[in-house]
Each structure stands twice: as C-alpha cells, then as structure tokens.
C-alpha positions as CSV (number, residue, x, y, z in Angstrom):
1,M,83.7,63.0,92.8
2,T,83.7,61.8,96.4
3,T,81.7,63.3,99.2
4,D,84.8,63.9,101.4
5,T,85.0,67.3,103.1
6,G,86.9,70.0,101.4
7,V,90.6,70.6,102.3
8,W,93.4,73.1,102.0
9,L,96.0,71.9,99.5
10,E,98.7,73.1,101.9
11,D,97.6,70.8,104.6
12,L,98.0,67.7,102.4
13,T,101.1,65.6,101.9
14,W,102.1,65.2,98.2
15,P,100.8,61.6,98.1
16,E,97.5,62.8,99.6
17,A,97.3,65.6,97.0
18,Q,98.1,63.1,94.2
19,A,95.2,60.9,95.4
20,R,92.8,63.8,95.6
21,F,93.8,65.1,92.1
22,A,93.2,61.6,90.7
23,N,89.5,61.9,91.7
24,D,88.6,64.8,89.4
25,P,88.3,67.5,92.1
26,V,87.4,71.1,91.9
27,V,90.3,73.3,93.0
28,V,89.6,76.8,94.1
29,V,92.4,79.4,93.9
30,P,91.6,82.3,96.2
31,I,93.0,85.7,95.1
32,G,93.3,88.6,97.5
33,A,95.9,91.2,98.1
34,A,98.2,90.5,101.0
35,A,99.2,94.2,101.1
36,K,96.9,96.9,99.6
37,A,95.6,100.1,101.1
38,H,92.1,100.0,102.7
39,G,91.8,103.4,104.2
40,P,93.2,104.4,107.5
41,H,91.0,101.9,109.4
42,L,91.6,98.5,107.8
43,P,94.8,96.5,107.5
44,L,96.7,96.1,104.2
45,K,95.9,92.3,104.4
46,T,92.1,92.9,104.2
47,D,91.6,91.2,100.8
48,A,93.8,88.2,101.7
49,V,91.9,87.7,105.0
50,T,88.6,87.8,103.1
51,A,89.8,85.5,100.4
52,R,91.0,82.9,102.9
53,A,87.8,83.1,104.9
54,L,85.6,82.6,101.8
55,A,87.7,79.6,100.8
56,Q,87.6,78.2,104.3
57,K,83.8,78.4,104.4
58,L,83.6,76.9,100.9
59,I,85.5,73.8,101.9
60,E,83.2,73.4,104.8
61,R,80.3,73.3,102.4
62,L,81.7,71.5,99.4
63,P,84.3,68.8,98.8
64,V,86.7,71.2,97.0
65,I,90.4,71.7,97.4
66,A,91.5,75.3,98.3
67,A,94.9,76.2,96.9
68,P,97.1,78.8,98.8
69,V,95.9,82.4,98.6
70,V,97.4,84.4,95.7
71,G,98.5,87.5,97.6
72,F,99.7,89.6,94.7
73,G,97.7,91.1,91.8
74,F,96.9,94.0,89.5
75,Y,96.1,97.0,91.7
76,P,97.1,100.2,89.8
77,A,94.9,102.6,91.8
78,F,96.8,101.9,95.0
79,T,100.4,102.4,94.0
80,S,100.6,105.8,95.8
81,F,99.7,104.3,99.2
82,A,102.6,103.1,101.3
83,G,102.9,99.3,101.4
84,S,100.5,98.5,98.6
85,Q,102.0,95.8,96.4
86,H,101.1,95.8,92.7
87,L,101.9,93.7,89.6
88,S,101.4,94.8,86.0
89,A,98.4,93.2,84.3
90,D,100.7,91.1,82.1
91,T,102.7,89.8,85.1
92,F,99.6,89.1,87.1
93,K,98.1,87.1,84.1
94,A,101.4,85.2,83.7
95,L,101.4,84.4,87.4
96,L,97.9,83.0,87.3
97,A,98.5,81.1,84.0
98,E,101.5,79.4,85.5
99,L,99.7,78.5,88.7
100,V,96.8,77.1,86.6
101,G,99.3,75.3,84.4
102,N,100.9,73.6,87.5
103,L,97.5,72.3,88.5
104,R,96.8,71.1,85.0
105,R,100.1,69.3,85.0
106,D,99.0,67.5,88.1
107,G,95.8,66.4,86.3
108,V,93.4,68.9,87.7
109,Q,90.7,69.7,85.1
110,R,88.3,71.9,87.1
111,I,89.7,75.1,88.5
112,V,87.9,78.2,90.1
113,L,89.6,81.6,90.4
114,L,88.0,83.2,93.4
115,N,88.7,86.9,93.1
116,T,88.2,89.5,95.8
117,G,89.5,92.5,93.8
118,V,87.9,94.8,91.2
119,S,90.9,95.8,89.0
120,T,91.8,92.1,88.9
121,E,88.5,91.2,87.2
122,K,89.5,92.0,83.6
123,P,92.9,90.2,83.7
124,I,91.2,87.2,85.3
125,D,88.4,87.2,82.7
126,E,91.1,87.2,80.0
127,I,92.7,84.1,81.5
128,V,89.4,82.3,81.8
129,S,88.1,83.2,78.4
130,G,87.9,80.2,76.2
131,A,89.6,77.9,78.7
132,D,87.9,74.6,79.4
133,G,87.2,73.8,83.0
134,L,88.3,77.2,84.3
135,V,85.8,79.5,86.1
136,A,86.0,82.9,87.7
137,L,84.0,84.0,90.7
138,H,84.2,87.7,91.3
139,M,83.4,88.7,94.9
140,R,81.8,92.0,93.7
141,G,78.9,90.0,92.3
142,L,78.4,87.7,95.3
143,G,76.3,88.1,98.3
144,T,73.9,90.8,97.0
145,A,71.1,89.3,99.1
146,A,72.7,90.9,102.1
147,D,72.7,94.4,100.6
148,A,69.4,95.3,102.3
149,L,71.3,95.3,105.6
150,L,73.5,98.2,104.5
151,D,72.7,101.8,105.3
152,A,75.2,103.1,102.6
153,P,75.6,100.3,100.0
154,G,77.2,102.5,97.4
155,G,80.7,102.9,98.9
156,G,83.0,100.6,97.0
157,H,86.3,100.2,99.0
158,A,86.9,100.1,102.7
159,D,83.3,101.1,103.1
160,E,80.4,99.9,105.3
161,R,80.3,96.5,103.5
162,E,84.1,95.7,103.6
163,T,84.5,97.1,107.1
164,S,81.6,95.0,108.3
165,V,83.2,91.9,106.8
166,M,86.5,92.7,108.6
167,L,84.7,93.3,111.9
168,A,83.3,89.8,111.5
169,L,86.6,88.1,110.4
170,D,89.3,90.1,112.1
171,P,87.9,92.6,114.6
172,R,91.3,93.3,116.2
173,G,92.6,94.5,112.9
174,V,90.0,97.2,112.5
175,R,91.0,100.7,113.8
176,I,87.8,101.6,115.4
177,D,88.9,105.2,116.1
178,K,89.4,105.7,112.4
179,L,86.0,104.7,111.1
180,A,84.7,108.1,110.3
181,F,84.9,108.9,106.5
182,D,87.8,111.3,106.2
183,G,88.1,112.6,102.7
184,P,88.5,111.5,99.1
185,F,90.1,108.2,97.8
186,E,93.2,110.0,96.6
187,R,94.0,111.0,100.1
188,T,92.7,108.1,102.2
189,G,92.6,105.0,100.0
190,A,88.9,104.5,100.8
191,T,85.5,105.3,99.3
192,G,82.2,105.3,101.2
193,D,81.3,105.6,104.8
194,P,82.5,102.8,107.1
195,S,81.0,104.3,110.3
196,R,77.9,102.2,110.1
197,A,79.7,98.9,109.8
198,T,78.9,96.1,112.3
199,A,80.1,92.5,112.7
200,F,76.5,91.3,112.4
201,K,76.3,92.8,108.9
202,G,79.7,91.3,108.0
203,E,78.6,87.8,109.1
204,R,75.5,88.0,106.9
205,I,77.5,89.3,104.0
206,V,80.0,86.5,104.2
207,A,77.2,83.9,104.5
208,A,75.4,85.3,101.5
209,R,78.6,85.3,99.4
210,V,79.3,81.7,100.4
211,D,75.7,80.7,99.5
212,D,76.2,82.3,96.0
213,M,79.5,80.5,95.5
214,V,78.0,77.2,96.4
215,A,75.1,77.7,94.1
216,A,77.3,78.8,91.2
217,L,79.6,75.9,91.5
218,R,76.8,73.3,91.8
219,K,75.2,74.9,88.7
220,R,78.5,74.7,86.8
221,W,79.3,71.1,88.0
222,P,76.1,69.3,89.1
223,D,78.0,66.4,90.4
224,L,79.6,68.6,93.1
225,S,77.8,67.3,96.1
226,A,77.7,68.7,99.6
227,A,80.4,67.7,102.0
228,T,79.5,65.1,104.6
C-alpha cells in the first residue's frame, strides 16, 4: 500500500480509481440514513452527515478510499415518523452485497462497512460473516473514551451524545429551541435528554471515534500506514 492521503471515490476519474484499486487499497463504505427521524430537534439527515464526517476524518488519517455514503437502510422503528426512509432487511442486505460485489469486480479485496445505525448492525454482520477481507465498524462501539464528558450517557437516539455531534458538525441544522426532552420515543422519535449537548462534547466524541477506527483498521491490516 502507498502512503498517499486518503480520497473520496467520487472525486476520482475512472482511470484514477482503477490505478488506486490496483494498489490493494482499503475501501470504506459509510452507511448513514439520509432521511430518518431524530426527534424534533435534529434533521432527518443526521446519520448521513455523521457517516460522511467520520469517513472524511478517516481519509485525513489513513490512505483509504471512501465510497459514497449509503443513505438507505433497515430502520423499522422509524416508519411511523414522516420522511423516514426504510428498506426491509433483505433489501438492505441485497443492496450492500451488490455494492460490495461491484468493488470486488473492480479488484478491491479489503472493504470496511462503516455503520452509524443500530438496527442495521445485524444485517451488516450477516453480510460480513465468513467473508474474506470484509470488516464492519459499528459506530455504537466507537469513541467510548469520550463518554466521561456526558452528563446523561444512557440516552440512545437524538440524545446528548448525538446532539453534541451534530452541534459540532452541522450547528445550523440543530433546532436549539427544541432541545428539551419532550416525551417518549413513540411520540418524538428520540430517547434521552439532549439539553446538555454542546459542540465541545461533539468534537471530542468524533475525535474519539476516529481514533478507534484508525486503531481497529491498523490492527486488522498492519500495513495500513498513516497518510503523509
């Protein structure tokens, strides 16, 4: 592997992509809902914004290729909330299998599925199980070193942690006047109290997640050197 900086696949021409693929790269496929309820205070695009930001920070640290964000997935708990897009588990797995197959066809042997969801974990693990050179990184298990910053770490969705991340990544998208916890998930599409969220916490959470991703990928593929 070269020590070139990482890159978004979409920014390459096809000959440039072909040249990169010939050099045994690691390709990261970010997965984050482009439209899924995140309470009354966060935009539907929250997961997609997070997935892209994590992939961007990863290519700044490692010479990996980031594929376009997969904006659709298996989100059954959110179907009653307006605008939330959802695929069946089988359709979601078929989508990922085809995308992975496309990369395999192009000669890519090392692929990472970077998942920002929770209900998507099981279908992704089923895709990864027994597959050579295919790794899943689930965001729920990343960045725990920053948990000490949280006043209410037990939320789960559109909570202090996720709202802090969005205040760091897309502050204009956060409805500040809606931050107070306002009822059960069934009514709001949120769990936990976002009122203690801050951009500072979000920056630390993102940094801790990226540190964990870098460590995990270097452990899996020791030849993956830092970008210059």
